LUMNU-521343 format. One record per residue (C-alpha): residue number from 1; residue in three letters; x, y, z. Coordinates in nm, 3 decimals, padded with zeros to 5 digits. Example, Ala and Ser with C-alpha at 12.3 -4.5 7.8 and 13.67 -1.06 7.14 Angstrom:
residues 2
1|ALA|01.230|-00.450|00.780
2|SER|01.367|-00.106|00.714
END
This chain:
residues 408
1|MET|-06.625|-02.073|-00.998
2|PRO|-06.990|-02.149|-01.229
3|PHE|-07.174|-02.055|-00.891
4|VAL|-06.994|-01.715|-00.849
5|LYS|-07.068|-01.621|-01.183
6|LYS|-07.461|-01.749|-01.161
7|TYR|-07.487|-01.529|-00.857
8|LEU|-07.304|-01.240|-01.061
9|LEU|-07.515|-01.281|-01.356
10|LEU|-07.844|-01.255|-01.116
11|THR|-07.674|-00.951|-00.986
12|VAL|-07.631|-00.746|-01.292
13|CYS|-08.011|-00.872|-01.445
14|SER|-08.184|-00.708|-01.156
15|LEU|-07.981|-00.377|-01.249
16|SER|-08.141|-00.382|-01.590
17|LEU|-07.858|-00.171|-01.695
18|ILE|-07.625|-00.325|-01.978
19|ALA|-07.327|-00.098|-02.118
20|LYS|-07.257|-00.226|-02.470
21|THR|-06.985|00.004|-02.545
22|ALA|-06.651|00.094|-02.354
23|GLN|-06.407|00.340|-02.410
24|SER|-05.997|00.254|-02.435
25|ASN|-05.721|00.518|-02.395
26|THR|-05.380|00.450|-02.428
27|LEU|-05.103|00.584|-02.213
28|ILE|-04.798|00.676|-02.391
29|GLY|-04.427|00.719|-02.267
30|ASN|-04.363|00.670|-01.884
31|PRO|-04.258|01.056|-01.818
32|SER|-04.164|01.152|-01.423
33|ILE|-04.357|01.251|-01.185
34|ALA|-04.314|01.489|-00.916
35|PHE|-04.406|01.317|-00.565
36|TYR|-04.422|01.490|-00.231
37|LYS|-04.431|01.340|00.161
38|SER|-04.742|01.511|00.216
39|LYS|-05.036|01.663|-00.001
40|ASN|-04.966|01.975|00.175
41|SER|-04.635|02.009|00.084
42|GLN|-04.481|02.301|-00.152
43|PHE|-04.191|02.153|-00.312
44|ALA|-04.139|01.784|-00.451
45|SER|-03.928|01.554|-00.263
46|GLY|-03.822|01.401|-00.583
47|GLU|-03.943|01.199|-00.895
48|ALA|-04.035|00.858|-01.040
49|SER|-04.190|00.677|-01.299
50|TYR|-04.588|00.682|-01.365
51|GLU|-04.549|00.285|-01.331
52|ARG|-04.327|00.301|-01.023
53|LEU|-04.529|00.467|-00.878
54|LYS|-04.846|00.296|-01.009
55|GLU|-04.798|-00.031|-00.889
56|ASN|-04.678|00.091|-00.514
57|ILE|-04.982|00.227|-00.459
58|VAL|-05.102|00.245|-00.067
59|THR|-05.402|00.451|-00.133
60|VAL|-05.618|00.666|-00.341
61|ALA|-05.807|01.015|-00.235
62|GLU|-05.979|01.231|-00.491
63|GLU|-06.064|01.588|-00.390
64|LEU|-06.294|01.795|-00.611
65|VAL|-06.104|02.185|-00.672
66|LYS|-06.338|02.449|-00.774
67|THR|-06.227|02.585|-01.109
68|GLU|-06.453|02.890|-01.262
69|SER|-06.387|03.082|-01.553
70|GLU|-06.577|03.462|-01.457
71|TYR|-06.738|03.655|-01.729
72|TYR|-07.015|03.920|-01.738
73|GLN|-07.312|03.856|-01.871
74|PHE|-07.509|04.157|-02.037
75|GLY|-07.833|04.059|-02.249
76|HIS|-07.728|03.806|-02.400
77|GLN|-07.381|03.876|-02.465
78|LYS|-07.047|03.765|-02.286
79|ILE|-06.801|04.012|-02.201
80|SER|-06.466|03.949|-02.036
81|LYS|-06.327|04.066|-01.686
82|ASN|-06.061|04.264|-01.861
83|LEU|-06.259|04.478|-02.051
84|ILE|-06.524|04.618|-01.838
85|THR|-06.513|04.747|-01.457
86|PRO|-06.857|04.718|-01.289
87|THR|-06.931|04.878|-00.954
88|PHE|-07.076|04.613|-00.697
89|ALA|-07.312|04.690|-00.403
90|LYS|-06.982|04.583|-00.136
91|ASN|-06.811|04.871|-00.328
92|LEU|-07.081|05.096|-00.132
93|SER|-07.090|04.941|00.129
94|LEU|-06.973|05.041|00.476
95|SER|-07.065|04.724|00.675
96|LYS|-07.190|04.416|00.624
97|SER|-07.483|04.478|00.822
98|TYR|-07.837|04.512|00.625
99|ALA|-07.924|04.805|00.812
100|ASP|-07.624|04.941|00.641
101|ILE|-07.743|05.171|00.367
102|GLY|-07.393|05.245|00.213
103|GLN|-07.298|05.561|00.040
104|PHE|-07.390|05.732|-00.267
105|LEU|-07.182|05.734|-00.632
106|THR|-07.222|05.999|-00.834
107|LEU|-07.199|05.908|-01.188
108|LYS|-07.113|06.259|-01.354
109|GLU|-07.021|06.628|-01.245
110|THR|-07.323|06.750|-01.064
111|SER|-07.408|07.108|-00.895
112|LEU|-07.466|07.086|-00.465
113|LYS|-07.774|07.302|-00.407
114|GLU|-07.871|07.507|-00.128
115|LYS|-08.194|07.352|-00.128
116|ALA|-08.371|07.046|-00.273
117|HIS|-08.483|07.188|-00.623
118|LEU|-08.290|07.216|-00.956
119|LYS|-08.318|07.645|-00.928
120|SER|-08.230|07.670|-00.628
121|ARG|-07.847|07.846|-00.559
122|THR|-07.560|07.646|-00.614
123|ILE|-07.296|07.648|-00.339
124|GLY|-07.047|07.400|-00.504
125|GLN|-06.925|07.130|-00.771
126|VAL|-06.938|06.778|-00.681
127|LEU|-06.705|06.517|-00.956
128|GLU|-06.792|06.269|-01.136
129|HIS|-06.750|05.887|-00.912
130|THR|-06.760|06.074|-00.568
131|LYS|-06.900|05.871|-00.297
132|LEU|-07.111|06.064|-00.023
133|ILE|-07.277|05.957|00.279
134|PRO|-07.679|06.056|00.255
135|LEU|-07.782|06.250|00.536
136|LYS|-08.166|06.268|00.460
137|TYR|-08.391|06.229|00.122
138|GLU|-08.621|06.515|00.005
139|ASN|-08.795|06.604|-00.309
140|GLY|-08.552|06.375|-00.516
141|PHE|-08.226|06.473|-00.442
142|ILE|-08.025|06.387|-00.090
143|GLN|-07.848|06.621|00.141
144|VAL|-07.452|06.563|00.164
145|MET|-07.175|06.674|00.301
146|HIS|-06.898|06.764|00.079
147|GLN|-06.588|06.979|00.138
148|GLY|-06.764|07.096|00.425
149|LYS|-07.072|07.193|00.261
150|LYS|-07.382|07.078|00.367
151|GLY|-07.598|07.059|00.026
152|PHE|-07.839|06.913|-00.220
153|ILE|-07.763|06.655|-00.515
154|ASP|-07.971|06.523|-00.745
155|ILE|-08.045|06.198|-00.672
156|SER|-08.101|06.079|-01.041
157|VAL|-07.721|06.155|-01.101
158|CYS|-07.608|05.861|-00.841
159|ILE|-07.617|05.539|-00.814
160|SER|-07.624|05.374|-00.414
161|LYS|-07.744|04.999|-00.266
162|PHE|-08.063|05.091|-00.337
163|ASP|-08.056|05.012|-00.714
164|TYR|-07.897|04.645|-00.638
165|ALA|-08.149|04.591|-00.383
166|TYR|-08.389|04.296|-00.430
167|ALA|-08.545|04.291|-00.075
168|ILE|-08.622|04.609|00.196
169|TYR|-08.692|04.626|00.522
170|ALA|-08.928|04.916|00.607
171|LYS|-09.321|05.004|00.744
172|HIS|-09.576|04.895|00.487
173|PRO|-09.764|05.251|00.393
174|ARG|-10.082|05.060|00.400
175|THR|-10.065|04.806|00.652
176|GLN|-09.815|04.961|00.910
177|VAL|-09.645|04.645|00.975
178|LYS|-09.285|04.598|00.945
179|GLN|-09.125|04.333|00.743
180|TRP|-08.913|04.247|00.458
181|HIS|-09.029|04.361|00.054
182|TYR|-08.961|04.220|-00.264
183|VAL|-08.820|04.499|-00.475
184|LYS|-08.947|04.577|-00.804
185|SER|-08.759|04.878|-00.932
186|ARG|-08.599|05.209|-00.801
187|LEU|-08.763|05.592|-00.910
188|PHE|-08.574|05.829|-00.783
189|ASP|-08.649|05.828|-00.424
190|GLN|-08.873|05.561|-00.391
191|ILE|-08.882|05.184|-00.431
192|GLU|-09.131|05.022|-00.542
193|ILE|-09.200|04.650|-00.450
194|TYR|-09.445|04.384|-00.589
195|ASP|-09.768|04.506|-00.520
196|GLN|-09.678|04.832|-00.699
197|THR|-09.630|05.025|-00.321
198|GLN|-09.387|05.277|-00.349
199|ILE|-09.177|05.329|00.002
200|PRO|-08.983|05.634|00.044
201|MET|-08.578|05.615|00.048
202|SER|-08.601|05.720|00.375
203|ALA|-08.845|05.525|00.484
204|VAL|-08.597|05.181|00.453
205|GLU|-08.420|04.994|00.773
206|GLY|-08.243|04.746|00.633
207|LEU|-08.181|04.613|00.261
208|PHE|-08.046|04.278|00.087
209|THR|-07.813|04.336|-00.224
210|ASN|-07.750|04.075|-00.556
211|GLU|-07.381|04.038|-00.502
212|LYS|-07.329|03.924|-00.856
213|MET|-07.512|04.219|-01.026
214|GLY|-07.274|04.530|-01.162
215|ILE|-07.347|04.828|-01.265
216|ILE|-07.156|05.004|-01.528
217|THR|-06.998|05.341|-01.419
218|ASP|-06.775|05.525|-01.615
219|HIS|-06.883|05.679|-01.879
220|LYS|-06.535|05.525|-02.143
221|SER|-06.657|05.226|-02.096
222|GLN|-06.797|04.938|-02.383
223|LEU|-07.133|04.956|-02.221
224|PRO|-07.340|05.270|-02.138
225|LEU|-07.357|05.426|-01.762
226|TRP|-07.652|05.251|-01.547
227|SER|-07.578|04.934|-01.748
228|LYS|-07.666|04.636|-01.542
229|VAL|-07.461|04.321|-01.559
230|THR|-07.397|03.978|-01.436
231|LEU|-07.095|03.850|-01.306
232|LYS|-07.140|03.469|-01.423
233|PHE|-06.844|03.166|-01.401
234|ALA|-06.802|02.991|-01.692
235|SER|-06.827|02.646|-01.578
236|GLU|-06.920|02.588|-01.195
237|THR|-06.808|02.231|-01.247
238|PRO|-06.554|02.108|-01.019
239|LYS|-06.245|01.918|-01.158
240|LYS|-06.166|01.609|-00.980
241|ILE|-05.766|01.592|-00.868
242|THR|-05.671|01.239|-00.783
243|TRP|-05.431|01.218|-00.492
244|ASN|-05.201|00.901|-00.473
245|GLN|-04.970|00.739|-00.189
246|SER|-04.712|00.491|-00.288
247|PHE|-04.468|00.348|-00.107
248|ILE|-04.128|00.445|-00.246
249|SER|-03.778|00.244|-00.163
250|GLY|-03.571|00.524|00.032
251|HIS|-03.813|00.767|00.018
252|GLY|-04.102|00.605|00.243
253|SER|-04.443|00.672|00.220
254|VAL|-04.510|00.981|-00.036
255|TRP|-04.807|01.166|-00.257
256|TRP|-04.851|01.236|-00.591
257|LYS|-05.096|01.361|-00.849
258|THR|-05.216|01.193|-01.117
259|PRO|-05.121|01.390|-01.404
260|ASP|-05.445|01.539|-01.635
261|SER|-05.268|01.314|-01.937
262|MET|-05.293|01.001|-01.726
263|ALA|-05.674|01.106|-01.579
264|THR|-05.778|01.083|-01.913
265|HIS|-05.705|00.747|-01.910
266|ASN|-06.036|00.463|-01.902
267|ASP|-05.952|00.122|-01.722
268|SER|-06.338|00.065|-01.646
269|LEU|-06.520|-00.221|-01.749
270|THR|-06.879|-00.259|-01.886
271|ILE|-07.081|-00.527|-01.758
272|ASP|-07.066|-00.729|-02.000
273|GLU|-06.648|-00.716|-02.002
274|ILE|-06.714|-00.802|-01.639
275|LEU|-06.948|-01.150|-01.686
276|LYS|-06.658|-01.300|-01.880
277|LYS|-06.391|-01.213|-01.579
278|ASP|-06.352|-01.534|-01.312
279|VAL|-06.512|-01.373|-00.982
280|TYR|-06.392|-01.419|-00.636
281|SER|-06.597|-01.231|-00.490
282|ILE|-06.900|-00.978|-00.553
283|SER|-07.149|-00.750|-00.307
284|SER|-07.402|-00.510|-00.285
285|HIS|-07.547|-00.233|-00.118
286|PRO|-07.837|-00.417|00.131
287|ARG|-08.116|-00.117|-00.067
288|GLU|-07.954|-00.056|-00.394
289|PRO|-07.805|-00.311|-00.543
290|LYS|-07.718|-00.096|-00.899
291|LYS|-07.426|00.030|-00.602
292|SER|-07.176|-00.296|-00.617
293|ILE|-06.780|-00.425|-00.563
294|ILE|-06.613|-00.704|-00.722
295|SER|-06.302|-00.910|-00.695
296|ILE|-06.161|-01.040|-01.033
297|PRO|-05.831|-01.128|-01.160
298|GLU|-05.777|-00.753|-01.275
299|GLY|-05.839|-00.640|-00.932
300|VAL|-06.142|-00.454|-00.713
301|TYR|-06.363|-00.264|-00.907
302|ILE|-06.667|-00.064|-00.801
303|THR|-06.990|00.074|-00.964
304|SER|-07.257|00.301|-00.879
305|ASN|-07.530|00.227|-01.181
306|GLY|-07.450|-00.156|-01.248
307|SER|-07.292|-00.063|-01.595
308|THR|-06.958|00.080|-01.551
309|TRP|-06.707|-00.044|-01.318
310|THR|-06.439|00.140|-01.238
311|PRO|-06.120|00.007|-01.080
312|LEU|-06.017|00.115|-00.731
313|ARG|-05.626|00.082|-00.827
314|GLN|-05.435|00.012|-00.525
315|PHE|-05.601|-00.309|-00.465
316|LYS|-05.487|-00.381|-00.856
317|ASN|-05.353|-00.753|-00.772
318|PHE|-05.622|-00.799|-00.460
319|ARG|-05.755|-01.149|-00.494
320|GLY|-05.996|-01.208|-00.225
321|PRO|-06.347|-01.091|-00.047
322|VAL|-06.512|-00.774|-00.086
323|TYR|-06.822|-00.615|00.067
324|TYR|-07.066|-00.329|00.083
325|TYR|-07.188|-00.258|00.418
326|ASN|-07.421|00.052|00.380
327|ASP|-07.395|00.371|00.178
328|ASN|-07.032|00.508|00.303
329|MET|-06.906|00.171|00.451
330|ILE|-06.710|-00.099|00.212
331|PHE|-06.454|-00.369|00.302
332|VAL|-06.176|-00.501|00.059
333|GLY|-05.983|-00.757|00.261
334|SER|-05.880|-00.666|00.595
335|LEU|-05.893|-00.277|00.486
336|ARG|-06.242|-00.046|00.526
337|SER|-06.372|00.250|00.360
338|THR|-06.540|00.498|00.536
339|ASN|-06.612|00.717|00.245
340|GLN|-06.775|00.557|-00.043
341|GLY|-06.481|00.380|-00.162
342|LYS|-06.237|00.712|-00.209
343|THR|-05.961|00.583|00.053
344|PHE|-05.913|00.304|00.278
345|GLU|-05.741|00.198|00.583
346|PRO|-05.677|-00.133|00.791
347|PHE|-05.946|-00.236|00.996
348|ILE|-06.012|-00.588|01.032
349|ASN|-05.748|-00.680|01.289
350|ILE|-05.576|-01.043|01.216
351|SER|-05.412|-01.038|01.553
352|SER|-05.715|-00.996|01.740
353|ILE|-05.919|-01.292|01.540
354|SER|-05.627|-01.507|01.616
355|SER|-05.610|-01.398|02.004
356|ALA|-06.044|-01.485|01.965
357|ILE|-05.977|-01.813|01.794
358|SER|-05.683|-01.896|02.064
359|ARG|-05.926|-01.800|02.360
360|ASN|-06.237|-01.934|02.243
361|LEU|-06.095|-02.315|02.081
362|GLY|-05.751|-02.288|02.290
363|TYR|-05.505|-02.307|02.030
364|GLN|-05.313|-02.074|01.827
365|PRO|-05.348|-02.032|01.440
366|GLN|-05.071|-02.112|01.217
367|SER|-05.209|-01.867|00.984
368|VAL|-05.511|-01.660|00.917
369|LYS|-05.673|-01.574|00.595
370|ILE|-05.989|-01.399|00.519
371|LYS|-06.217|-01.531|00.299
372|LYS|-06.533|-01.412|00.349
373|ILE|-06.691|-01.069|00.490
374|LYS|-07.085|-01.009|00.575
375|SER|-07.352|-00.880|00.830
376|GLU|-07.616|-01.067|00.927
377|ARG|-07.752|-00.815|01.192
378|PRO|-07.720|-00.402|01.210
379|SER|-07.383|-00.315|01.370
380|GLN|-07.253|-00.619|01.365
381|ILE|-06.984|-00.767|01.129
382|SER|-06.853|-01.107|01.066
383|VAL|-06.576|-01.303|00.864
384|ASP|-06.503|-01.669|00.752
385|VAL|-06.142|-01.738|00.766
386|ILE|-05.913|-02.003|00.649
387|THR|-05.663|-02.126|00.948
388|GLY|-05.459|-02.413|00.764
389|TYR|-05.702|-02.659|00.798
390|LYS|-06.029|-02.559|00.845
391|THR|-06.271|-02.267|00.782
392|LEU|-06.384|-02.048|01.101
393|LYS|-06.648|-01.845|01.124
394|LEU|-06.643|-01.510|01.370
395|GLN|-06.849|-01.213|01.473
396|SER|-06.763|-00.875|01.610
397|MET|-06.921|-00.535|01.658
398|ILE|-06.835|-00.345|01.366
399|TYR|-06.751|-00.024|01.572
400|ASN|-06.535|-00.248|01.878
401|GLN|-06.360|-00.544|01.725
402|SER|-06.433|-00.751|02.000
403|TRP|-06.479|-01.083|01.797
404|GLU|-06.588|-01.437|01.898
405|VAL|-06.607|-01.748|01.693
406|VAL|-06.957|-01.853|01.648
407|LYS|-06.889|-02.176|01.407
408|PHE|-06.626|-02.388|01.399
END
């Protein structure tokens, strides 16, 4: 052990990250936990104690679930979604095409005029919250068809997808080039772009809208009409859910979720604590030595920063070799992970190694125990195995397991 401990000390010194504290929480009680035949099962197939499930863990899989609490932002105020109901651009859309100009929505009752000016004869009334498709734009009015009558309504009493637009596609009045322009504001039936040029709505052939912006269109709302709010999320940090696979007698392979109360249990170790342990095996990422994996009497621990070491709980009783091959691939004994240690599956085939020994050396080993794993060349893996009375070294390409004895 002295050599291994010395190697470990050199490894962690190169990280220059020594943590000085460790948290420890204690699980209270031993509650029953529901388990399922698969992670997609809707109904539990049984229950078992936390300790029984934990002791029989086969593999662990972590999932990130995005939990979002939505609210509206108005200036510096946060407003509950239950208090207001703004109108969004999608509520005025007729299709998902950027060429869809959409509908206009009246925010109050208004007159339907025969011509496009205020003193024109009134030919009808348009109620509040009426959606209308624009036929043409003229003199600050839009022409619409309403209840069988074609007339004009004042554009200033309406909102439309133009009010949500952050970019429009139109011919520039000066350059005569059709292109996308960023929108600064809407001025009645004109869209002002960021070079101060105004482009008439009638010239716009497409637009992109801010899908998270809403406009208050109900005069009974707590906010004034035309107020703009933004849909926000209280937290966009994904929540980690840990699925564990255990083998339970009478049920076979089952899946269960680590309860939140158990997930808070911190059984990680600091580097100071690791240095006090007997080490069976340790390996670091070939280019990033802060990323390491270690096998100690308490099991297998992994770190991404060299400071905090997290247990791989399915290897609680493992005492053997570990190897950090690359960014994704990690070995623990005969098992391999291809997702940075989140899950493991059988990889090194002991039967294939025994067959290689028999083929190369002419005898069938009574037992084969993996002592060391490493890689000396790209895409190649080598193992030192104990075959009862001697140690052999075998190599194989990592993707096809064609083992050959190279040292005996």
